[in-house]
N, C-alpha and C positions, 0 to 999 in steps of 0.2 A: 548595823549598830545594835548593840545589846545582845548579840548572839555570838557565841564563840565558834571558832573554825571547826572543831570536832562535831558540834551539833549540825552545822551547815553541811559538812561532809556526809554525815549519817543521813540527813534528809535527802541530799542529792542521790546518794546510793540507793535510796528506797524506790526511785523511779528511773534512774539512768546509769549507764556504764561509761559515761563520758570520762575521759582522763582527768584526774585531779592531782595537782601538785600543791602541797602545803608549804608555804613560805612563812617562817615564823622565827621569833626570837627565843622561843622555848626550845632549849637544846638538851635537856635532860633525856636520858635514855627512855624513861617511862613515857615522856611526852611523845618522843618519836615512835615508840611502839604503839601507843594509843592511836596516833594519827594513821599509822599504816593498818592497824586492826579495824579502824572505823571505815576503811575503804580507800584511803589515799594511795595513789600509785607511786608517789615519791614524797619525800619530806626533806626540805632544805632549811638548814639553820642559818640565821643571820650571824655574822656577816658572810656574804658569798660574793663571788665574782660574777659579773654579767656573762662571761663566757661559760662558766659552769652552769648557770641557769639556762642559757640557750641550749647547751649540750644535753642537759637533763630533759628539757622540753622535747627536743628532737628524738631522744631515746624513748620517751613515753609515747609520743605520736607513732614512732616506728612499731612499738610493741602492740599498739592498738590499731595499726593499719589505717591511721587517719592521714589525710593529705593536709599539710599545713597551708593555710591561706594567709595572706598578708595580715598580720595582726591589726585589729581595730582598737582604737582607744577604749571603746566600750565593747567587751567581749559578747554582750547580748546582741550586738549588731553584726556579728561575724557569721559568715556562711561556713559551716563545717562539713567536710566531705569524709565519709566513712567508706574506704575502699573495700574492706572485707564484706560489707553488707550492701554496697552500691547505694548508699543513702546520702542525701543532702539534708542537713539540718540547719534550722534557723530558729533561735531562741528554743522553745520546747517543741517545735513542729518539725516533723521529718517527712520526706517523700522518697520513694524508691525510684531509681533511675535505671535505664537499660545500660548495658556495658558501653555501648557507643556514646550515649548521652553522658555517662559518667566520665569517660575518657576525654570528651570534648570540654566539659566544664572544668575538669581537673587541670587540663593543659592551659585553658584560658586563665584560670585563677593563679597559676604559677607566675604569671607575668602581667599583673594588673596594669591596665592602660595601654598595653601593646595591642596593636591591631593585627589579627590573624586573617589572612585571606582565606577564601573558600578552599583553595588548593591546599593550604597549610592544614586546614581542618579535615580535609579528605584524607591526607596522609596520617593524621592523628587517629581518626575514627576507623579507617580501613588501612592498616599498616601492611596488608598483604599485597599491595600493588594492583588490586583490581580496578577496573575502570568504573567510575561512578560519576554520574551527572552532578555538576557543581550545585544544582538546585536541590539536590538531596540534602545538602548541609543546611539549606534554608528550612527544610522540613524538620530536621533534627533540632535546629535552633528554636523553631516555633514550639516544638514539644517541650524542650527544656524550659523555655520561658513560661509556658502554661503551668508546668509543674512547680517552678519556683514561685509563681504568683500564689499558688495554693498555700505555701508555707510562709511567704513573705509578701503579702499584698501591698505593703507600703514601700517595698524596695524594688529597684530595677538593677539587677546584677549584670545582665548582658545587654550590650548596646550595639545596634547596627550602625556601621559607618558607611554611608552611601558610596557605592561603587568601589568600596575597598574591602570590607569584611566585617568582622565582629571583634569586640573587645569586652573585657571583664572589668568592672569597677566595683570594688568591695564597699 
């Protein structure tokens, strides 16, 4: 409140390259140009269809190599995964993940609530068919949890399901 979208966009761009889509009633060419020049990745004028908005969000995420997580009502509470830099971000905190850790959390997050067995996660982490002890996944999950606690101490994204496996809850 009290601050316009252009100012917010400029401020965010001063410290982050997170994708920004401006959704506004200002549809004049000069307004669209200003929004894009201030750093917005896309500019959508009202009225628009929900399908168009979803398609534009997917396009921007593809361009930025982000993995889309199930949207949260409050975007400040969402875990964002940056595939190109192997980063997990929560609010303004980021942590680097190994390739295996990133692949595991990315897969878990595509199906929130679904329980993945250790064998499922071995196939995701080691897609080349090598033989890996299923307890290796427990080790990876422990490391992922420790890293996520560093950026989101108040959240628990990964849950163990006794004798079954693991699931992601955004």
